[in-house]
HTML snippet that shows the backbone in 3Dmol.js (N, CA, C, O; Angstrom):
<script src="https://3Dmol.org/build/3Dmol-min.js"></script>
<div id="view" style="width:600px;height:400px;position:relative"></div>
<script>
const pdb = `
ATOM      1  N   MET A   1       0.851  -1.168   0.000  1.00  0.00           N
ATOM      2  CA  MET A   1       0.000   0.000   0.000  1.00  0.00           C
ATOM      3  C   MET A   1       0.897   1.231   0.000  1.00  0.00           C
ATOM      4  O   MET A   1       1.863   1.298   0.760  1.00  0.00           O
ATOM      5  N   SER A   2       0.584   2.193  -0.841  1.00  0.00           N
ATOM      6  CA  SER A   2       1.367   3.428  -0.892  1.00  0.00           C
ATOM      7  C   SER A   2       0.637   4.538  -0.143  1.00  0.00           C
ATOM      8  O   SER A   2      -0.583   4.504   0.012  1.00  0.00           O
ATOM      9  N   LEU A   3       1.402   5.512   0.313  1.00  0.00           N
ATOM     10  CA  LEU A   3       0.811   6.659   0.992  1.00  0.00           C
ATOM     11  C   LEU A   3       0.154   7.573  -0.030  1.00  0.00           C
ATOM     12  O   LEU A   3       0.651   7.730  -1.145  1.00  0.00           O
ATOM     13  N   HIS A   4      -0.939   8.160   0.347  1.00  0.00           N
ATOM     14  CA  HIS A   4      -1.659   9.077  -0.527  1.00  0.00           C
ATOM     15  C   HIS A   4      -1.211  10.502  -0.252  1.00  0.00           C
ATOM     16  O   HIS A   4      -0.679  10.804   0.816  1.00  0.00           O
ATOM     17  N   GLU A   5      -1.430  11.369  -1.224  1.00  0.00           N
ATOM     18  CA  GLU A   5      -1.171  12.790  -1.033  1.00  0.00           C
ATOM     19  C   GLU A   5      -2.214  13.369  -0.082  1.00  0.00           C
ATOM     20  O   GLU A   5      -3.330  12.860   0.019  1.00  0.00           O
ATOM     21  N   GLU A   6      -1.837  14.434   0.610  1.00  0.00           N
ATOM     22  CA  GLU A   6      -2.795  15.127   1.469  1.00  0.00           C
ATOM     23  C   GLU A   6      -3.827  15.819   0.584  1.00  0.00           C
ATOM     24  O   GLU A   6      -3.491  16.397  -0.450  1.00  0.00           O
ATOM     25  N   ILE A   7      -5.071  15.751   1.001  1.00  0.00           N
ATOM     26  CA  ILE A   7      -6.162  16.375   0.249  1.00  0.00           C
ATOM     27  C   ILE A   7      -7.018  17.195   1.203  1.00  0.00           C
ATOM     28  O   ILE A   7      -6.869  17.102   2.421  1.00  0.00           O
ATOM     29  N   SER A   8      -7.899  17.985   0.650  1.00  0.00           N
ATOM     30  CA  SER A   8      -8.822  18.779   1.456  1.00  0.00           C
ATOM     31  C   SER A   8     -10.081  17.979   1.743  1.00  0.00           C
ATOM     32  O   SER A   8     -10.505  17.148   0.940  1.00  0.00           O
ATOM     33  N   ALA A   9     -10.664  18.240   2.893  1.00  0.00           N
ATOM     34  CA  ALA A   9     -11.929  17.601   3.264  1.00  0.00           C
ATOM     35  C   ALA A   9     -12.718  18.559   4.142  1.00  0.00           C
ATOM     36  O   ALA A   9     -12.145  19.379   4.860  1.00  0.00           O
ATOM     37  N   LYS A  10     -14.015  18.446   4.078  1.00  0.00           N
ATOM     38  CA  LYS A  10     -14.910  19.227   4.937  1.00  0.00           C
ATOM     39  C   LYS A  10     -15.945  18.278   5.508  1.00  0.00           C
ATOM     40  O   LYS A  10     -16.228  17.227   4.933  1.00  0.00           O
ATOM     41  N   TYR A  11     -16.501  18.656   6.638  1.00  0.00           N
ATOM     42  CA  TYR A  11     -17.560  17.837   7.227  1.00  0.00           C
ATOM     43  C   TYR A  11     -18.712  18.725   7.653  1.00  0.00           C
ATOM     44  O   TYR A  11     -18.547  19.926   7.862  1.00  0.00           O
ATOM     45  N   CYS A  12     -19.870  18.122   7.777  1.00  0.00           N
ATOM     46  CA  CYS A  12     -21.033  18.812   8.318  1.00  0.00           C
ATOM     47  C   CYS A  12     -21.864  17.804   9.101  1.00  0.00           C
ATOM     48  O   CYS A  12     -21.795  16.598   8.864  1.00  0.00           O
ATOM     49  N   VAL A  13     -22.642  18.318  10.030  1.00  0.00           N
ATOM     50  CA  VAL A  13     -23.538  17.493  10.835  1.00  0.00           C
ATOM     51  C   VAL A  13     -24.946  17.710  10.302  1.00  0.00           C
ATOM     52  O   VAL A  13     -25.403  18.844  10.162  1.00  0.00           O
ATOM     53  N   ILE A  14     -25.617  16.621  10.010  1.00  0.00           N
ATOM     54  CA  ILE A  14     -26.947  16.667   9.407  1.00  0.00           C
ATOM     55  C   ILE A  14     -27.952  16.059  10.378  1.00  0.00           C
ATOM     56  O   ILE A  14     -27.718  14.982  10.927  1.00  0.00           O
ATOM     57  N   GLU A  15     -29.054  16.737  10.587  1.00  0.00           N
ATOM     58  CA  GLU A  15     -30.175  16.213  11.372  1.00  0.00           C
ATOM     59  C   GLU A  15     -31.312  15.945  10.392  1.00  0.00           C
ATOM     60  O   GLU A  15     -31.809  16.873   9.754  1.00  0.00           O
ATOM     61  N   ARG A  16     -31.725  14.693  10.267  1.00  0.00           N
ATOM     62  CA  ARG A  16     -32.786  14.366   9.328  1.00  0.00           C
ATOM     63  C   ARG A  16     -33.613  13.209   9.860  1.00  0.00           C
ATOM     64  O   ARG A  16     -33.067  12.170  10.232  1.00  0.00           O
ATOM     65  N   ASP A  17     -34.915  13.383   9.896  1.00  0.00           N
ATOM     66  CA  ASP A  17     -35.833  12.327  10.330  1.00  0.00           C
ATOM     67  C   ASP A  17     -35.466  11.776  11.707  1.00  0.00           C
ATOM     68  O   ASP A  17     -35.559  10.573  11.949  1.00  0.00           O
ATOM     69  N   GLY A  18     -35.047  12.667  12.603  1.00  0.00           N
ATOM     70  CA  GLY A  18     -34.700  12.253  13.960  1.00  0.00           C
ATOM     71  C   GLY A  18     -33.340  11.588  14.087  1.00  0.00           C
ATOM     72  O   GLY A  18     -32.990  11.096  15.159  1.00  0.00           O
ATOM     73  N   ARG A  19     -32.575  11.567  13.015  1.00  0.00           N
ATOM     74  CA  ARG A  19     -31.243  10.948  13.032  1.00  0.00           C
ATOM     75  C   ARG A  19     -30.177  12.021  12.866  1.00  0.00           C
ATOM     76  O   ARG A  19     -30.387  13.025  12.186  1.00  0.00           O
ATOM     77  N   THR A  20     -29.044  11.795  13.492  1.00  0.00           N
ATOM     78  CA  THR A  20     -27.888  12.660  13.319  1.00  0.00           C
ATOM     79  C   THR A  20     -26.860  11.916  12.478  1.00  0.00           C
ATOM     80  O   THR A  20     -26.525  10.766  12.759  1.00  0.00           O
ATOM     81  N   LEU A  21     -26.371  12.582  11.456  1.00  0.00           N
ATOM     82  CA  LEU A  21     -25.346  12.016  10.579  1.00  0.00           C
ATOM     83  C   LEU A  21     -24.195  13.006  10.461  1.00  0.00           C
ATOM     84  O   LEU A  21     -24.405  14.218  10.483  1.00  0.00           O
ATOM     85  N   VAL A  22     -22.996  12.493  10.336  1.00  0.00           N
ATOM     86  CA  VAL A  22     -21.840  13.313   9.997  1.00  0.00           C
ATOM     87  C   VAL A  22     -21.473  12.970   8.561  1.00  0.00           C
ATOM     88  O   VAL A  22     -21.242  11.808   8.229  1.00  0.00           O
ATOM     89  N   GLN A  23     -21.423  13.990   7.717  1.00  0.00           N
ATOM     90  CA  GLN A  23     -21.042  13.783   6.323  1.00  0.00           C
ATOM     91  C   GLN A  23     -19.654  14.358   6.110  1.00  0.00           C
ATOM     92  O   GLN A  23     -19.387  15.498   6.490  1.00  0.00           O
ATOM     93  N   ILE A  24     -18.771  13.577   5.505  1.00  0.00           N
ATOM     94  CA  ILE A  24     -17.416  14.013   5.193  1.00  0.00           C
ATOM     95  C   ILE A  24     -17.262  14.000   3.677  1.00  0.00           C
ATOM     96  O   ILE A  24     -17.487  12.981   3.024  1.00  0.00           O
ATOM     97  N   ASP A  25     -16.873  15.155   3.128  1.00  0.00           N
ATOM     98  CA  ASP A  25     -16.651  15.300   1.696  1.00  0.00           C
ATOM     99  C   ASP A  25     -15.159  15.503   1.452  1.00  0.00           C
ATOM    100  O   ASP A  25     -14.533  16.342   2.100  1.00  0.00           O
ATOM    101  N   THR A  26     -14.586  14.739   0.522  1.00  0.00           N
ATOM    102  CA  THR A  26     -13.185  14.925   0.153  1.00  0.00           C
ATOM    103  C   THR A  26     -13.127  15.540  -1.244  1.00  0.00           C
ATOM    104  O   THR A  26     -14.022  15.339  -2.065  1.00  0.00           O
ATOM    105  N   TYR A  27     -12.060  16.289  -1.494  1.00  0.00           N
ATOM    106  CA  TYR A  27     -11.972  17.067  -2.728  1.00  0.00           C
ATOM    107  C   TYR A  27     -10.848  16.664  -3.665  1.00  0.00           C
ATOM    108  O   TYR A  27     -10.698  17.274  -4.723  1.00  0.00           O
ATOM    109  N   GLY A  28     -10.057  15.667  -3.320  1.00  0.00           N
ATOM    110  CA  GLY A  28      -9.008  15.204  -4.227  1.00  0.00           C
ATOM    111  C   GLY A  28      -7.888  16.216  -4.408  1.00  0.00           C
ATOM    112  O   GLY A  28      -7.841  17.246  -3.736  1.00  0.00           O
ATOM    113  N   ARG A  29      -7.001  15.902  -5.315  1.00  0.00           N
ATOM    114  CA  ARG A  29      -5.835  16.751  -5.565  1.00  0.00           C
ATOM    115  C   ARG A  29      -6.219  18.044  -6.276  1.00  0.00           C
ATOM    116  O   ARG A  29      -7.184  18.086  -7.039  1.00  0.00           O
ATOM    117  N   THR A  30      -5.455  19.086  -6.013  1.00  0.00           N
ATOM    118  CA  THR A  30      -5.708  20.368  -6.678  1.00  0.00           C
ATOM    119  C   THR A  30      -5.375  20.312  -8.160  1.00  0.00           C
ATOM    120  O   THR A  30      -5.831  21.158  -8.928  1.00  0.00           O
ATOM    121  N   SER A  31      -4.585  19.326  -8.572  1.00  0.00           N
ATOM    122  CA  SER A  31      -4.181  19.210  -9.977  1.00  0.00           C
ATOM    123  C   SER A  31      -5.205  18.459 -10.833  1.00  0.00           C
ATOM    124  O   SER A  31      -4.999  18.284 -12.034  1.00  0.00           O
ATOM    125  N   ARG A  32      -6.291  18.022 -10.230  1.00  0.00           N
ATOM    126  CA  ARG A  32      -7.270  17.243 -10.991  1.00  0.00           C
ATOM    127  C   ARG A  32      -7.979  18.106 -12.029  1.00  0.00           C
ATOM    128  O   ARG A  32      -7.889  19.333 -11.995  1.00  0.00           O
ATOM    129  N   GLU A  33      -8.671  17.468 -12.932  1.00  0.00           N
ATOM    130  CA  GLU A  33      -9.317  18.171 -14.043  1.00  0.00           C
ATOM    131  C   GLU A  33     -10.333  19.207 -13.565  1.00  0.00           C
ATOM    132  O   GLU A  33     -10.418  20.296 -14.133  1.00  0.00           O
ATOM    133  N   MET A  34     -11.098  18.879 -12.533  1.00  0.00           N
ATOM    134  CA  MET A  34     -12.101  19.807 -11.996  1.00  0.00           C
ATOM    135  C   MET A  34     -11.811  20.057 -10.514  1.00  0.00           C
ATOM    136  O   MET A  34     -12.480  19.489  -9.650  1.00  0.00           O
ATOM    137  N   PRO A  35     -10.812  20.909 -10.212  1.00  0.00           N
ATOM    138  CA  PRO A  35     -10.490  21.170  -8.806  1.00  0.00           C
ATOM    139  C   PRO A  35     -11.690  21.780  -8.079  1.00  0.00           C
ATOM    140  O   PRO A  35     -12.455  22.548  -8.662  1.00  0.00           O
ATOM    141  N   GLY A  36     -11.843  21.431  -6.815  1.00  0.00           N
ATOM    142  CA  GLY A  36     -12.953  21.954  -6.028  1.00  0.00           C
ATOM    143  C   GLY A  36     -14.202  21.096  -6.087  1.00  0.00           C
ATOM    144  O   GLY A  36     -15.129  21.304  -5.304  1.00  0.00           O
ATOM    145  N   LYS A  37     -14.245  20.137  -6.999  1.00  0.00           N
ATOM    146  CA  LYS A  37     -15.396  19.235  -7.100  1.00  0.00           C
ATOM    147  C   LYS A  37     -15.232  18.115  -6.072  1.00  0.00           C
ATOM    148  O   LYS A  37     -14.135  17.588  -5.888  1.00  0.00           O
ATOM    149  N   ILE A  38     -16.325  17.759  -5.410  1.00  0.00           N
ATOM    150  CA  ILE A  38     -16.274  16.689  -4.414  1.00  0.00           C
ATOM    151  C   ILE A  38     -15.858  15.392  -5.089  1.00  0.00           C
ATOM    152  O   ILE A  38     -16.413  14.993  -6.113  1.00  0.00           O
ATOM    153  N   SER A  39     -14.869  14.746  -4.488  1.00  0.00           N
ATOM    154  CA  SER A  39     -14.368  13.482  -5.010  1.00  0.00           C
ATOM    155  C   SER A  39     -15.135  12.309  -4.414  1.00  0.00           C
ATOM    156  O   SER A  39     -15.593  11.417  -5.129  1.00  0.00           O
ATOM    157  N   GLN A  40     -15.266  12.329  -3.096  1.00  0.00           N
ATOM    158  CA  GLN A  40     -16.022  11.292  -2.391  1.00  0.00           C
ATOM    159  C   GLN A  40     -16.806  11.945  -1.268  1.00  0.00           C
ATOM    160  O   GLN A  40     -16.416  12.987  -0.741  1.00  0.00           O
ATOM    161  N   SER A  41     -17.899  11.326  -0.915  1.00  0.00           N
ATOM    162  CA  SER A  41     -18.731  11.796   0.180  1.00  0.00           C
ATOM    163  C   SER A  41     -19.226  10.577   0.938  1.00  0.00           C
ATOM    164  O   SER A  41     -19.735   9.630   0.340  1.00  0.00           O
ATOM    165  N   PHE A  42     -19.074  10.602   2.258  1.00  0.00           N
ATOM    166  CA  PHE A  42     -19.643   9.498   3.024  1.00  0.00           C
ATOM    167  C   PHE A  42     -20.287  10.014   4.289  1.00  0.00           C
ATOM    168  O   PHE A  42     -19.915  11.065   4.811  1.00  0.00           O
ATOM    169  N   GLN A  43     -21.254   9.266   4.773  1.00  0.00           N
ATOM    170  CA  GLN A  43     -22.028   9.641   5.948  1.00  0.00           C
ATOM    171  C   GLN A  43     -21.895   8.572   7.017  1.00  0.00           C
ATOM    172  O   GLN A  43     -21.909   7.374   6.734  1.00  0.00           O
ATOM    173  N   LEU A  44     -21.766   9.035   8.250  1.00  0.00           N
ATOM    174  CA  LEU A  44     -21.707   8.134   9.399  1.00  0.00           C
ATOM    175  C   LEU A  44     -22.885   8.419  10.313  1.00  0.00           C
ATOM    176  O   LEU A  44     -23.126   9.567  10.687  1.00  0.00           O
ATOM    177  N   ASP A  45     -23.616   7.375  10.670  1.00  0.00           N
ATOM    178  CA  ASP A  45     -24.610   7.506  11.726  1.00  0.00           C
ATOM    179  C   ASP A  45     -23.912   7.149  13.039  1.00  0.00           C
ATOM    180  O   ASP A  45     -22.698   6.948  13.055  1.00  0.00           O
ATOM    181  N   ARG A  46     -24.648   7.069  14.116  1.00  0.00           N
ATOM    182  CA  ARG A  46     -24.034   6.794  15.416  1.00  0.00           C
ATOM    183  C   ARG A  46     -23.263   5.471  15.414  1.00  0.00           C
ATOM    184  O   ARG A  46     -22.148   5.394  15.931  1.00  0.00           O
ATOM    185  N   THR A  47     -23.859   4.443  14.834  1.00  0.00           N
ATOM    186  CA  THR A  47     -23.203   3.135  14.803  1.00  0.00           C
ATOM    187  C   THR A  47     -21.899   3.194  14.014  1.00  0.00           C
ATOM    188  O   THR A  47     -20.879   2.664  14.455  1.00  0.00           O
ATOM    189  N   GLY A  48     -21.931   3.833  12.862  1.00  0.00           N
ATOM    190  CA  GLY A  48     -20.727   3.975  12.055  1.00  0.00           C
ATOM    191  C   GLY A  48     -19.655   4.786  12.765  1.00  0.00           C
ATOM    192  O   GLY A  48     -18.470   4.464  12.689  1.00  0.00           O
ATOM    193  N   ALA A  49     -20.079   5.847  13.462  1.00  0.00           N
ATOM    194  CA  ALA A  49     -19.131   6.675  14.211  1.00  0.00           C
ATOM    195  C   ALA A  49     -18.485   5.875  15.339  1.00  0.00           C
ATOM    196  O   ALA A  49     -17.281   5.985  15.571  1.00  0.00           O
ATOM    197  N   GLU A  50     -19.281   5.075  16.036  1.00  0.00           N
ATOM    198  CA  GLU A  50     -18.735   4.240  17.114  1.00  0.00           C
ATOM    199  C   GLU A  50     -17.708   3.249  16.566  1.00  0.00           C
ATOM    200  O   GLU A  50     -16.668   3.023  17.184  1.00  0.00           O
ATOM    201  N   ARG A  51     -17.998   2.669  15.423  1.00  0.00           N
ATOM    202  CA  ARG A  51     -17.051   1.724  14.800  1.00  0.00           C
ATOM    203  C   ARG A  51     -15.758   2.424  14.397  1.00  0.00           C
ATOM    204  O   ARG A  51     -14.665   1.897  14.606  1.00  0.00           O
ATOM    205  N   LEU A  52     -15.892   3.618  13.815  1.00  0.00           N
ATOM    206  CA  LEU A  52     -14.706   4.363  13.403  1.00  0.00           C
ATOM    207  C   LEU A  52     -13.857   4.762  14.607  1.00  0.00           C
ATOM    208  O   LEU A  52     -12.631   4.654  14.562  1.00  0.00           O
ATOM    209  N   VAL A  53     -14.491   5.218  15.672  1.00  0.00           N
ATOM    210  CA  VAL A  53     -13.759   5.575  16.894  1.00  0.00           C
ATOM    211  C   VAL A  53     -13.011   4.361  17.433  1.00  0.00           C
ATOM    212  O   VAL A  53     -11.860   4.477  17.852  1.00  0.00           O
ATOM    213  N   LYS A  54     -13.653   3.207  17.423  1.00  0.00           N
ATOM    214  CA  LYS A  54     -13.013   1.975  17.900  1.00  0.00           C
ATOM    215  C   LYS A  54     -11.776   1.643  17.061  1.00  0.00           C
ATOM    216  O   LYS A  54     -10.734   1.277  17.605  1.00  0.00           O
ATOM    217  N   ILE A  55     -11.892   1.770  15.754  1.00  0.00           N
ATOM    218  CA  ILE A  55     -10.763   1.510  14.858  1.00  0.00           C
ATOM    219  C   ILE A  55      -9.620   2.482  15.138  1.00  0.00           C
ATOM    220  O   ILE A  55      -8.463   2.071  15.236  1.00  0.00           O
ATOM    221  N   LEU A  56      -9.941   3.771  15.268  1.00  0.00           N
ATOM    222  CA  LEU A  56      -8.910   4.785  15.509  1.00  0.00           C
ATOM    223  C   LEU A  56      -8.226   4.588  16.855  1.00  0.00           C
ATOM    224  O   LEU A  56      -7.010   4.745  16.963  1.00  0.00           O
ATOM    225  N   LYS A  57      -8.996   4.248  17.876  1.00  0.00           N
ATOM    226  CA  LYS A  57      -8.406   3.990  19.193  1.00  0.00           C
ATOM    227  C   LYS A  57      -7.426   2.827  19.135  1.00  0.00           C
ATOM    228  O   LYS A  57      -6.344   2.892  19.718  1.00  0.00           O
ATOM    229  N   ALA A  58      -7.802   1.776  18.440  1.00  0.00           N
ATOM    230  CA  ALA A  58      -6.926   0.607  18.334  1.00  0.00           C
ATOM    231  C   ALA A  58      -5.678   0.920  17.504  1.00  0.00           C
ATOM    232  O   ALA A  58      -4.573   0.522  17.872  1.00  0.00           O
ATOM    233  N   ALA A  59      -5.849   1.617  16.406  1.00  0.00           N
ATOM    234  CA  ALA A  59      -4.735   1.897  15.498  1.00  0.00           C
ATOM    235  C   ALA A  59      -3.697   2.824  16.115  1.00  0.00           C
ATOM    236  O   ALA A  59      -2.498   2.663  15.884  1.00  0.00           O
ATOM    237  N   PHE A  60      -4.162   3.803  16.906  1.00  0.00           N
ATOM    238  CA  PHE A  60      -3.261   4.809  17.456  1.00  0.00           C
ATOM    239  C   PHE A  60      -3.036   4.659  18.951  1.00  0.00           C
ATOM    240  O   PHE A  60      -2.451   5.539  19.583  1.00  0.00           O
ATOM    241  N   ASP A  61      -3.499   3.545  19.525  1.00  0.00           N
ATOM    242  CA  ASP A  61      -3.332   3.278  20.950  1.00  0.00           C
ATOM    243  C   ASP A  61      -3.785   4.467  21.798  1.00  0.00           C
ATOM    244  O   ASP A  61      -3.064   4.922  22.687  1.00  0.00           O
ATOM    245  N   LEU A  62      -4.971   4.954  21.514  1.00  0.00           N
ATOM    246  CA  LEU A  62      -5.523   6.118  22.226  1.00  0.00           C
ATOM    247  C   LEU A  62      -6.236   5.710  23.498  1.00  0.00           C
ATOM    248  O   LEU A  62      -6.757   6.565  24.215  1.00  0.00           O
TER     249      LEU A  62
END
`;
const viewer = $3Dmol.createViewer("view");
viewer.addModel(pdb, "pdb");
viewer.setStyle({}, {cartoon: {color: "spectrum"}});
viewer.zoomTo();
viewer.render();
</script>
């Protein structure tokens, strides 16, 4: 596995239908054909956030 270049990302918290979601949008490299366009977008609900926190704690011995 190779290391990736640093990229820009933004997040927002969404409240919809009684659920809270965190959406993270990544923007890719500035050299891409359409800079500033969202490259990937993913949403985490509480369960997904708990899983991600567990992974990060284990990986970084937090």
